[in-house]
C-alpha positions as CSV (number, residue, x, y, z in Angstrom):
1,M,-82.7,100.5,-35.3
2,N,-80.2,103.3,-33.9
3,R,-76.9,102.5,-32.9
4,L,-77.3,101.9,-28.9
5,T,-79.6,99.2,-30.0
6,L,-77.0,97.6,-32.2
7,L,-74.2,97.6,-30.0
8,F,-76.6,96.3,-26.8
9,I,-77.4,93.3,-29.6
10,L,-73.6,92.9,-30.7
11,L,-72.7,92.9,-26.8
12,V,-75.0,90.1,-25.8
13,S,-74.9,87.7,-29.0
14,F,-71.1,88.3,-29.1
15,T,-69.2,84.8,-29.0
16,P,-65.6,85.3,-29.0
17,L,-63.0,83.3,-30.1
18,P,-61.2,80.8,-27.4
19,Q,-58.0,82.9,-26.5
20,D,-54.8,81.3,-26.9
21,A,-52.6,81.1,-23.5
22,N,-49.1,80.5,-26.3
23,I,-50.4,83.6,-28.5
24,G,-48.2,86.2,-26.8
25,P,-44.8,84.1,-26.9
26,E,-45.6,83.3,-30.6
27,L,-45.9,86.6,-31.8
28,Y,-42.6,87.1,-29.7
29,R,-40.9,84.9,-31.4
30,T,-42.3,86.7,-34.7
31,V,-40.7,89.6,-33.5
32,K,-37.5,87.8,-33.0
33,G,-36.9,86.6,-35.9
34,I,-37.7,89.8,-38.2
35,E,-35.5,92.0,-35.8
36,G,-32.6,93.3,-37.8
37,L,-33.3,91.9,-41.1
38,H,-33.2,94.8,-43.5
39,D,-36.4,95.7,-45.7
40,A,-36.1,92.7,-48.7
41,E,-35.6,90.2,-45.8
42,R,-38.2,90.9,-43.8
43,L,-40.5,90.6,-47.0
44,A,-39.3,87.3,-47.7
45,F,-39.7,86.9,-43.9
46,I,-43.3,87.7,-44.3
47,K,-43.8,85.0,-46.9
48,N,-42.5,82.8,-45.3
49,E,-44.3,82.7,-42.2
50,L,-47.3,83.1,-44.8
51,S,-46.4,79.8,-46.5
52,T,-46.2,78.3,-43.0
53,I,-49.8,79.2,-42.0
54,G,-50.7,78.0,-45.3
55,V,-52.6,80.9,-46.5
56,E,-52.6,82.3,-50.5
57,F,-51.1,85.9,-50.3
58,R,-50.9,88.7,-53.3
59,S,-47.6,90.8,-54.1
60,A,-47.9,94.2,-55.1
61,A,-45.0,95.5,-56.6
62,F,-44.7,99.4,-56.8
63,D,-42.7,102.1,-58.1
64,T,-43.1,105.8,-57.7
65,T,-41.8,108.8,-57.0
66,K,-41.8,111.2,-54.3
67,K,-41.7,115.0,-54.3
68,E,-38.5,115.4,-51.5
69,Q,-36.5,119.1,-51.4
70,G,-37.8,119.7,-55.2
71,Q,-36.5,116.5,-56.1
72,N,-38.7,113.5,-57.5
73,K,-36.9,110.7,-55.2
74,H,-37.5,107.3,-56.6
75,I,-39.0,104.6,-54.3
76,A,-39.7,100.9,-55.0
77,G,-41.1,98.3,-52.7
78,E,-44.0,95.6,-52.8
79,N,-47.0,95.5,-50.4
80,I,-47.8,91.7,-49.1
81,I,-51.7,91.2,-49.2
82,V,-53.8,88.1,-47.7
83,R,-57.4,88.3,-48.7
84,M,-60.0,86.3,-46.8
85,G,-63.8,86.0,-47.3
86,E,-66.0,88.1,-49.8
87,G,-69.1,89.9,-50.3
88,A,-70.0,93.7,-51.1
89,K,-68.4,95.7,-48.6
90,H,-64.4,96.0,-47.8
91,I,-62.2,95.9,-44.7
92,V,-58.3,96.5,-44.3
93,V,-56.2,95.5,-41.7
94,G,-52.7,96.7,-41.9
95,A,-49.1,97.0,-40.5
96,H,-45.9,98.7,-42.5
97,S,-43.4,95.8,-42.6
98,D,-40.1,97.9,-42.9
99,A,-37.9,99.8,-40.8
100,V,-35.9,103.0,-40.3
101,A,-32.4,102.2,-41.9
102,E,-29.8,101.5,-38.5
103,S,-33.0,100.4,-36.4
104,P,-33.5,96.8,-36.0
105,G,-37.4,97.6,-36.3
106,A,-38.5,95.0,-33.4
107,N,-41.3,96.9,-32.1
108,D,-41.7,99.8,-34.8
109,N,-43.0,97.6,-36.7
110,G,-42.2,94.1,-35.9
111,G,-44.8,94.2,-33.6
112,G,-47.4,95.0,-35.7
113,V,-45.9,92.4,-38.3
114,A,-46.1,89.7,-35.8
115,V,-49.6,90.7,-35.1
116,L,-50.9,90.6,-38.3
117,L,-49.7,87.6,-39.2
118,G,-51.2,86.2,-35.6
119,L,-54.4,87.8,-36.6
120,I,-54.3,85.8,-40.1
121,K,-53.6,82.4,-38.3
122,T,-56.1,83.3,-35.7
123,L,-58.7,84.0,-38.4
124,K,-58.1,81.9,-41.4
125,D,-60.7,79.9,-41.0
126,Y,-63.1,82.1,-39.4
127,R,-66.6,83.6,-41.5
128,W,-66.4,86.6,-42.3
129,N,-69.0,89.0,-43.8
130,F,-67.6,90.7,-46.0
131,T,-63.8,90.7,-47.8
132,V,-61.2,91.6,-45.8
133,D,-57.3,92.6,-46.9
134,F,-54.7,91.5,-44.5
135,C,-52.1,94.2,-45.8
136,F,-48.1,94.3,-45.0
137,C,-47.7,97.7,-46.2
138,D,-44.1,99.0,-47.5
139,R,-42.2,102.2,-47.2
140,E,-44.3,103.4,-44.7
141,E,-41.0,105.2,-43.1
142,D,-40.3,106.7,-46.6
143,G,-43.5,108.7,-46.4
144,L,-46.8,106.2,-45.7
145,I,-45.9,104.9,-49.5
146,G,-47.1,101.6,-49.7
147,S,-50.3,102.6,-47.8
148,A,-50.6,105.3,-50.4
149,V,-50.4,103.2,-53.2
150,F,-53.0,101.0,-51.6
151,V,-55.5,103.1,-51.6
152,R,-54.8,104.6,-55.5
153,E,-55.3,101.0,-56.9
154,S,-58.5,100.4,-54.6
155,P,-60.4,99.8,-57.7
156,D,-64.0,100.6,-55.8
157,K,-63.5,103.0,-52.7
158,Q,-67.2,102.6,-52.6
159,R,-67.0,99.0,-51.2
160,H,-65.0,100.8,-48.4
161,L,-66.3,100.1,-45.0
162,A,-62.9,100.2,-42.8
163,M,-59.2,100.0,-41.9
164,I,-57.1,99.2,-39.0
165,N,-53.8,99.9,-39.0
166,L,-51.2,98.4,-36.3
167,D,-48.0,100.1,-35.5
168,V,-46.3,99.9,-32.1
169,E,-47.4,97.1,-30.6
170,G,-45.1,95.6,-28.6
171,T,-44.3,97.7,-25.5
172,G,-46.3,98.9,-23.0
173,E,-49.6,97.7,-21.0
174,E,-52.2,100.2,-22.1
175,V,-54.5,100.4,-25.9
176,Y,-53.9,103.7,-27.7
177,V,-56.4,103.9,-30.3
178,G,-56.6,107.5,-32.4
179,P,-57.1,110.1,-33.9
180,V,-60.1,109.9,-33.0
181,G,-63.0,112.3,-34.4
182,G,-62.9,114.0,-37.8
183,G,-65.7,111.9,-39.2
184,D,-63.9,108.9,-40.7
185,D,-64.3,106.6,-37.6
186,N,-67.9,106.5,-36.8
187,L,-68.6,102.7,-38.2
188,L,-65.4,101.9,-35.8
189,M,-65.2,103.9,-32.4
190,P,-68.0,102.6,-30.9
191,L,-67.2,99.0,-31.6
192,V,-63.4,99.7,-30.4
193,R,-65.0,100.9,-27.6
194,S,-67.1,98.0,-26.6
195,A,-64.0,96.3,-27.6
196,A,-62.6,98.1,-24.4
197,K,-65.1,96.7,-22.4
198,K,-65.2,92.9,-23.5
199,T,-61.6,92.4,-23.2
200,G,-60.9,94.4,-20.0
201,F,-57.4,96.1,-21.0
202,P,-56.9,99.9,-20.1
203,F,-57.7,102.0,-23.0
204,K,-57.1,105.3,-24.1
205,E,-58.5,107.1,-27.3
206,R,-57.4,110.6,-28.4
207,S,-57.8,113.0,-31.2
208,I,-54.3,113.0,-32.1
209,Y,-52.2,110.2,-32.9
210,P,-48.7,110.0,-34.6
211,S,-48.4,109.7,-38.1
212,S,-49.2,106.5,-40.0
213,D,-50.5,104.6,-42.5
214,H,-54.1,105.2,-41.4
215,Q,-53.3,108.8,-42.8
216,S,-53.4,107.4,-46.3
217,F,-56.8,106.5,-45.9
218,A,-57.7,109.5,-43.9
219,R,-56.9,111.7,-47.0
220,A,-59.3,109.7,-49.4
221,K,-62.1,110.2,-47.0
222,L,-62.0,106.4,-45.7
223,E,-62.9,104.9,-42.2
224,N,-60.0,104.2,-40.4
225,I,-58.6,103.9,-36.8
226,S,-54.8,103.1,-35.9
227,I,-54.2,101.0,-32.3
228,S,-51.1,101.2,-30.3
229,I,-49.8,99.4,-27.3
230,V,-47.9,102.2,-25.0
231,P,-46.5,102.0,-21.6
232,K,-48.9,103.5,-19.0
233,G,-48.3,107.2,-19.3
234,D,-47.1,107.5,-23.0
235,T,-50.5,108.5,-24.3
236,E,-50.7,111.1,-22.4
237,K,-47.2,112.2,-23.3
238,L,-47.1,111.9,-26.9
239,T,-50.7,114.2,-26.8
240,D,-48.9,116.6,-25.5
241,L,-45.9,116.2,-27.8
242,L,-47.9,116.2,-31.1
243,S,-49.7,118.9,-29.7
244,G,-46.7,121.2,-29.9
245,K,-45.7,121.2,-26.3
246,Q,-42.2,121.2,-25.7
247,P,-40.8,117.8,-23.8
248,T,-38.8,117.7,-21.2
249,A,-36.8,114.8,-19.9
250,E,-39.4,113.8,-17.9
251,T,-42.1,114.2,-20.3
252,V,-40.7,112.1,-23.6
253,P,-43.0,108.9,-24.0
254,E,-40.7,105.9,-23.3
255,V,-41.7,104.1,-27.1
256,L,-39.9,107.1,-28.4
257,K,-36.9,107.0,-26.5
258,V,-36.0,103.3,-28.4
259,M,-38.3,103.7,-32.0
260,H,-35.8,104.7,-34.9
261,T,-33.1,104.1,-32.7
262,A,-30.8,101.3,-33.1
263,R,-31.6,100.5,-29.7
264,D,-35.6,99.2,-30.8
265,S,-34.4,95.9,-30.4
266,A,-37.0,92.8,-29.2
267,V,-35.1,93.3,-25.2
268,Y,-37.8,96.1,-25.3
269,V,-40.6,94.2,-26.5
270,T,-43.0,91.6,-24.5
271,P,-45.4,88.4,-25.3
272,Q,-48.0,90.6,-23.0
273,A,-48.0,93.6,-25.0
274,L,-48.3,91.6,-28.0
275,R,-51.0,89.4,-27.3
276,M,-53.0,92.6,-25.7
277,S,-52.8,94.0,-29.4
278,H,-53.7,90.6,-31.0
279,E,-57.0,90.3,-28.4
280,F,-58.2,93.5,-28.7
281,T,-57.9,93.9,-32.5
282,K,-59.1,90.5,-32.7
283,T,-62.2,91.3,-30.7
284,V,-62.6,94.9,-32.7
285,L,-62.8,92.6,-36.2
286,M,-65.3,90.2,-34.7
287,L,-67.6,93.0,-33.5
288,L,-67.4,94.4,-36.8
289,N,-68.4,91.2,-38.6
290,E,-71.1,90.8,-36.3
291,S,-72.5,94.3,-37.2
292,Q,-72.1,93.0,-41.2
293,K,-74.6,90.3,-40.3
């Protein structure tokens, strides 16, 4: 069966879960709950939310070193993992839990945490055709440490099917997916494009995407993509910036005016953007699940 035939079958047979009209405000309340917390408090917040949802989770503490300016820097952290489903194949849906020091971390990455918690709640009783790990990766801001540890400690990379990374989900009205191409998104991108058609959300894909936890999987040559929600026009501005073009006052991406600063509060986050991320990612996951029957 060729890829076009498979996609046609998926589009015809795919039955989405009903949408929850309250999901946006619910995810926004989660962002409000986590913003301003220090890293240890953010981890405690996530664990409490998972307990409230009623799902089991695994705490995976790590203690490692990173070379920085010729010196070994000690870094300790903790990934939190919720496992669902079973099967020979394995997927990962991740969002980093930490925030830059002195930043409230509402959009970066309280938005990603909120969406990941929302997906866990929405899909906890879903029938999976593979094993899925929802992973809150720690120490992304220190150099993608938590996701690198997760990849390093994965016992059998032959089981890996896909990784979907959620980073910066709370501001804007456009789905930005990347980095596209390079041979490590051949399974995911046709499904992502189908999800864009199904949801009808404004959608942009680019071969360039900012540094985030997807890179830990890319370095291991494992299938991966990242999903963000950004203001209209920011995809082009981010692409230009990452391509090396000098920014002007007019071409600085809106998300970068807030990220990693003391302004990264829930004031700039919207329930609509969070809902877009939740519905888009859920649709990709369901299409991926259907493809593995």
